[in-house]
Each structure stands twice: as C-alpha cells, then as structure tokens.
N, C-alpha and C positions, 0 to 999 in steps of 0.2 A: 728294698725297692729294688736294687741293683741283682738281687739273687732271684727275684721274681721275673725280672727282663731275661735272666741267663736262662732260668728254666723254660722260660717261652721259646727264646730264639734256640734251644738245643730241641726241644719238641716238634718246630717249624722244621730245622736241618733234619731231623729224624724222620719225619714225612717225605722231603726230598729223597733222600737217601732209600726207602722203603718205595717211593714212586717209581726210582731209575733202577731199581735193584735187579728187574727182571729183564730188562734192555741190556744193562751191563752184562747180565749172565749170558744173556744170547751173544753179544758180542765174545765174549769168552771162549764160549762154544764153538765158534765160528771164526777164531781168529785168523786164521791163516787165510780163508776165503776172504774176508772183509780187508786184511793186510794186501791181498793181491790187487784187490777191486780198488783199494783208496791209492795206490802208487801205481797203478800202470796207466791212467789218463794224464796225470801230470808227466810222469816221463815220455809219453808220446808227445804233449805238448811240447816239452823241452826239446826233444831231437827234431821234430818237424819245423816249429819254429824257431829255436834258438840256433839250431846247426843246420837245418834244411833249408832256410828261405832266405835269411839275411846273416851277415858278418859284419865286421869291423864295428867302429864306434859309433856311438848316438851323438846327438847335440849337445848332451850334457857333459860329454867327455868321457865316458863309461864304455865299456864293450855291450854288445846287444845282450849277449849274456847277461852279464850283471844287471843289465835294466830289465829283462824279461822274466828271469827266476823268481823276483818279487812279485811280478806280476802272477805268475804261476802260483805261488804258494797263497796270493789272496785267492785265486781261482780254486785252488784246491780247499780252501775254506770253505768256499760256496758249495762246490760240487759234493764233498764228501758229507759236511754238516747238514746241508737242505736234503740229500737223496735220503740220509740214513734215517731222520726224524720223520720225514714226510712219508717215506714207504710204510716204517714200522707202524707209526700212529693209523695210517691209511688200512694198512690191514688189521690193525686191531679194532677199528672202529668199523668197518665194512664186511669183514670177513668173519673173525672169530668173535666179535661184539664184546670183547674183553673191555674195552675203553668204558661202555655203558656202564659196565659192573665195576668200574673202579670210582666212577663216579657218584655211585652210592656210599661209598664209604665215606666218614668223617673225616675228610681230609681239609686241608687249607687250600683255595684254591691256585693260590700264589705258588705252594709248594708242586702243585700239580704241574703249572706251566714249567717250574725249573727242572721237576723231577722228569720230565718229558723230552725236555729239550738236552739233557746230561748225554745221551746217546751220541746225538749229533756233535756236542762239543767233545767229546773225548775222540771220536772217531776224525772229526776234521783236525784236531790238535796232532793226530798221531800222523796223518797225512802233510800238515803243513810242514812241521818239524822234521820228518825224513826229507823232504824236497828242500827246506831250508839247510840241513845239514849237507847235502849233495851240493847245494849252490855255493856254499863257503869253501869247499872242495874245488870247485870248477872255477868261480870267479873269485880271486883274490880281492877285488873292489868291495866285495859284501862283507859286512860286519855283523856281529852277533850283540846288539845292543838288549837293555832292558826295556826300551819303549818299542822295539820291535816285537818282542813276548806279548807286552800289554796290546799290541794292536792285532796279533793274531789270535788270541784269546777272545779280545772283544768280537773281532771277526765271525769268529765262529760260533759264538753266542747269539751273535745276531742273525746269520743264517739258519741256525737250528730253530730258533723260535719263528722264522719265517716259514720253514718247513713244518712245523706245526701248526700255525695258522694256514697255511694250504691245505695241509691234511684236514683240518676241522672244516674247513669251507667246502671241501669236496664232497660231491656228493655219489660220484663214483670213482673207478679206477681210470676210466676216460676223463673226468675233469680233471685228474692230476696231470695226465699225459697232456692235456689242453694248456694247463697251467706252464707245465715244463716247456711247453713248445713256445709261448707268448712271452713269459717273463724269462725265464731261466737261461735258454738258449740264446737269446741275444745279451744277456749279461755276459757269458761266457767269452765273445768273442769282441764286445766294442767297448767295455768299460774300463779301459786303461791298461789291460791286462798284457797286450802283446804290443800297443802302441800308446802313444800320448793322447789322450783326448785333447790336447791343447792345439792338435794339428788338425782337428777338424772345425766345419764352419760353426759358427756361434748359435745356429739352430738345434744342431746335432749336440753341440755341447750343453746346451739348456737342458735336452730329453735325458742326456747321460747323467748329468748331475742330479736326477731325480731318482737314480737307483743307486742301492747301496754298494754295490761291487766297485763303482768308481769311486768313493772315499775310503775304502778299504784298500785297493789297487794303492791310491796316492798317499796313505798314510804308512802301509807295509814298507811300499819301495823307498820312501822318505829315510824310514826308521832303519832300514837296511843299508842305506847310502848316505849317511848323516855329513860326510864331507862333502858331497857335492849338490844335495838336495836339502834346502830347508825345508825343516818339517811343517805341514800346515796342522797346524794347532785347530782351525776351523773344520778340517776334515774328520778328524778324530771327535769334536763336538757332534758333528751331523752323525756319525756312527753311533755315539751315545744315544742321540735322539731317536734314531732307528730302533736302536735296541730296547728304549723306553717304549716306544708307540707299539712294536710288535707285541711287547710284554702284556701292555694295558688292552690292547685288541683280543689277545689269547683270553685273559684274565675275564674281559667282558663276555666274550662268546662263552666261556665255561660256567661263568657265573648267572648267567640269562639263560643256559642251555641252548643256545641258539646253533647246535652243532649239529 
C-alpha cells in the first residue's frame, strides 16, 4: 500500500517538474535580465520610501527602514511572482498556443496548476530573499527567522497562483493590463507595505483586508520583527485560505476547460 502511494506521489511530482521545466529553462537562459527586473523595483521603493520620504522611528519603536523593508519584501513577492506567471502563461495561451497543446497531454490537473506556478515561486523567492538579505544589513532590528521564510514562500505561491488565475481568465493582453490596473496597482501601495493599515479608517481597513497582500505584509513584518510585534496567526491562516482558494479555482478552470 505504502509503495503504491509512493509511486503515485513520485509520478505526480514528476509531472509537476515536466510542466515547470520549460519555464525554469526560460528563466535560466534569461537569468541576468530577470535578476535586474526583479531587484530594480524593490530597490527604488526602498530608496524613495525608506530614505527619501520618511525617517525616524515608528509607533512600534523601530526605525522606518526596519518597518518598510518587510513590506517591500512582501511587495516583491507580489510583483515578481504575479508578473512572471501571468505574463508567461498569457503569452503561451494567446500567442504561442502552447498552453492548449499541454492541456491535451495526459497530465494531472493539480500538477499543471503547481507546475505553471513554479516560475513565479522561484522568481519571487529570488527577489524576496535578496531584499531580505539587504534589509538584515541595513536594519539591525530585522531578524532572519524560520517563520519569516515560511511566510515568504507562502506569499510567493499565493501570488503566483493568482497570476495563473488572471492569465487564464484574460481574453487578451489588454485584459491583463486592466487586471493589473484595477487589482495589482492598488495592492502595491495600500496593503500595509509602506504604512500600517490600522492607521486608516475602518471602511478602508475592511476593503484592504479583502486583499491577500495585506495579510502577507502583516505576517512577514511580524516574522521579521518578533521582538516588537506579536505574530498574527490569523493572518497566516488567511494566507493559507487564499492559496487553497486560488488553487481550487485554477483547478476548476482547467478541469472544465473554461479558459
């Protein structure tokens, strides 16, 4: 019985690897360009918001640099993971039509969802941990904790699957641009990345807590500053719920061919 389960799981992860293989090879052959694109935006945000607009301590007793870097890490998980997955799948679906050819292969639907999310996960982790390493150097208050690593990995997977969802729902490249303008851009600046959501009115807090980046920012910031912020376990649970929901929607769209 256990041997059968082992072979089945091995076959499943083998399928995930083959689905992700072409995307990871694309990243390998364009690594320098991807690295520059991945780190440039977080660095500009750090310079503009961390040093250019505000200095001194925050209400929680740490420097603003220590406060904003975890927010930029969570923001990097959004921009890098979402953009890489959504752009890649969108082009494969609408331009090369290679996504439709893959769907004709005898592959597990769950393996396709996870495999197409791997590019966003890997690129997101690359950007997040580069910014995290820089933050440990710039802000002594920040700490490297196992919980922070878990939160970053979960955040990258959530936004990678969101990118896959957006790419499968988009009917054109213009539709993707509209999704970016209506959903991704507001999340970039409003979901606790550069300021605390608790400082806003209740109405705005309710709206922002409907978006996954708010929970990601809270989890990563608390995990990076364990001495001054109690970890919000309910935010971590919300992130897990978002991951499950995005996975199930992607699975449904692929299974019913509603893409």
